[in-house]
C-alpha positions in Angstrom: 94.9 26.1 74.7 97.6 26.2 77.4 96.1 29.5 78.7 92.7 27.8 79.0 94.3 24.9 80.9 96.0 27.4 83.3 92.7 29.2 84.0 91.0 25.9 84.7 93.7 24.8 87.1 93.5 28.2 88.9 89.8 27.8 89.3 90.1 24.3 90.7 92.7 25.5 93.1 90.1 27.7 94.7 87.9 24.7 95.2 90.5 22.1 96.4 90.7 21.7 100.2 93.1 18.8 100.6 96.7 19.8 100.9 98.0 16.9 98.7 95.6 17.8 95.9 96.5 21.5 96.2 100.2 20.5 95.9 99.4 18.6 92.7 97.4 21.4 91.2 100.2 23.9 92.1 102.7 21.8 90.4 100.6 21.7 87.3 100.0 25.5 87.5 103.8 26.2 87.6 104.3 23.8 84.7 101.7 25.4 82.5 103.0 28.9 83.4 106.5 27.9 82.3 105.2 26.4 79.0 103.3 29.6 78.2 106.3 31.7 79.0 108.6 29.6 76.7 106.2 29.6 73.8 107.6 31.4 70.7 105.6 34.5 69.7 103.1 33.6 67.0 102.7 35.7 63.9 99.2 36.7 62.8 98.0 34.2 60.1 97.3 37.0 57.6 100.8 38.4 58.0 102.3 34.9 57.6 100.3 34.3 54.4 101.5 37.7 53.0 105.1 37.0 53.8 105.0 33.6 52.0 103.5 35.1 48.9 105.2 36.9 46.0 105.0 40.7 45.8 102.8 40.7 42.7 99.3 40.1 43.8 99.3 37.6 46.6 96.6 35.6 48.4 95.5 36.3 52.0 93.5 33.7 54.0 90.5 35.3 55.8 90.4 34.3 59.5 88.0 36.9 60.9 84.2 36.6 60.4 80.9 36.8 62.2 78.0 34.5 61.9 74.3 34.4 62.6 71.4 32.2 61.7 67.7 32.2 61.0 65.3 29.3 60.6 66.3 28.9 57.0 69.9 30.2 56.7 73.3 30.2 58.2 74.8 33.7 57.6 78.5 34.4 57.5 79.7 38.0 57.5 83.1 38.8 56.2 84.4 42.4 56.4 86.6 43.6 53.4 87.1 47.2 52.8 86.1 48.3 49.3 84.8 44.9 48.3 81.5 46.5 47.0 83.5 48.4 44.4 84.7 45.2 42.7 83.0 43.7 39.6 80.5 41.0 40.6 82.5 38.3 39.0 85.5 39.0 41.3 83.5 37.7 44.3 83.0 34.0 43.9 81.5 31.4 46.3 81.4 27.6 45.5 79.1 25.5 47.7 78.9 21.8 48.3 76.5 20.1 50.7 78.9 20.3 53.6 81.3 23.1 52.6 81.9 26.4 50.8 84.9 28.3 49.4 85.0 32.1 49.1 87.4 33.8 46.6 87.6 37.6 46.3 89.9 38.5 43.4 92.1 41.6 43.0 90.9 43.7 46.0 93.6 46.4 46.4 96.1 44.2 44.6 95.4 41.1 46.8 93.3 37.9 46.5 91.3 36.8 49.6 90.1 33.3 50.3 88.1 31.6 53.0 87.2 27.9 53.2 84.7 26.1 55.5 84.8 22.3 55.4 82.7 19.8 57.4 79.8 22.1 58.1 77.8 20.9 61.0 74.7 20.0 58.9 74.0 19.7 55.2 73.1 22.8 53.2 71.2 23.2 49.9 73.7 24.1 47.1 71.0 25.5 44.9 69.4 27.6 47.7 72.7 29.1 48.9 74.2 32.4 47.6 76.3 35.4 48.4 75.5 39.1 48.7 78.0 42.0 48.5 77.3 44.9 50.8 79.3 48.0 51.6 82.7 46.7 52.8 81.2 43.3 53.4 80.5 39.9 51.8 77.5 38.0 53.2 77.5 34.2 52.5 74.0 32.7 52.8 74.0 28.9 53.4 70.5 27.6 53.0 69.8 24.9 55.6 68.4 21.6 54.3 66.4 21.3 57.5 65.0 24.2 59.5 66.7 23.6 62.8 69.1 25.5 65.1 72.8 24.9 64.7 74.9 25.1 67.9 78.1 25.9 65.9 79.3 26.1 62.3 81.4 23.0 61.8 81.6 19.4 63.0 85.1 20.0 64.3 83.9 22.9 66.5 81.2 20.6 67.9 83.6 17.8 68.7 86.0 20.2 70.3 83.3 21.7 72.5 82.1 18.2 73.6 85.7 17.1 74.5 86.2 20.3 76.5 82.9 19.9 78.3 83.7 16.3 79.1 87.2 17.0 80.4 86.3 20.1 82.4 82.8 19.7 83.7 83.1 21.5 87.0 79.5 21.8 87.9 80.5 19.4 90.7 83.8 20.6 92.1 84.8 17.1 93.1 84.0 15.7 89.7 86.0 18.5 88.1 89.0 17.7 90.2 88.8 14.0 89.4 88.6 14.7 85.7 91.6 17.1 85.8 93.6 14.6 87.9 92.8 11.8 85.4 94.0 14.0 82.6 97.2 15.0 84.4 97.9 11.4 85.3 97.5 10.2 81.7 99.7 13.0 80.3 102.2 13.3 83.2 105.7 12.0 83.7 106.6 9.3 86.3 107.1 11.9 89.1 103.6 13.3 88.4 102.0 9.9 88.4 103.7 9.0 91.7 102.5 12.2 93.3 98.9 11.7 92.2 99.0 8.0 93.3 100.2 9.0 96.7 97.5 11.7 97.0 94.9 9.1 95.9 96.0 6.5 98.5 96.1 9.1 101.3 92.7 10.5 100.5 91.2 6.9 100.4 92.7 6.1 103.8 91.3 9.3 105.3 87.9 8.6 103.7 87.8 5.1 105.2 88.4 6.6 108.6 85.5 9.0 108.1 87.8 12.0 107.9 86.5 13.2 104.5 83.1 12.5 102.9 84.2 13.0 99.2 85.3 10.2 97.0 88.7 11.7 96.2 
């Protein structure tokens, strides 16, 4: 998320023309770069799961998947080497109207799980199923209504809407204003003083007819 913020600030820097605003954006840029630099290295989730588990047959959380949709189904593709060699009962999927759980038991000495909660729209439990293909499990979620899904879960949708609202840069001036509001809300006292000063100066120049934008 920090990296996305940094990229957004860099993009807005290319559009900002007022020195005071550029100074504010540069301050935020340096702050973000320092935060990213000081972040501890993250371990892959699968590795972390394996380290926590005991040596005798542990459970790995599946994080990688692909998905597609047709008019009637949401299709989730999970790649697992050798899964087609397992007995059918070792690949289990439990569906509810807004979720599903996948459990693959004893694949090369490990168990694999994947859980999807808060699906974007309701699915038919009776009409949903799973298919095992070569090195792959295909989870078929039958839509209750034949309509296009913009994403898989409600959480994803809310996240996208928040990002779009915060970083709508179709209008450069609007994008700058949104970013400055966010920086003001989250900033320390020094940041707030800097933004307030930039705001007052820009309003004064606008009142003199120096700049046309409402910034």
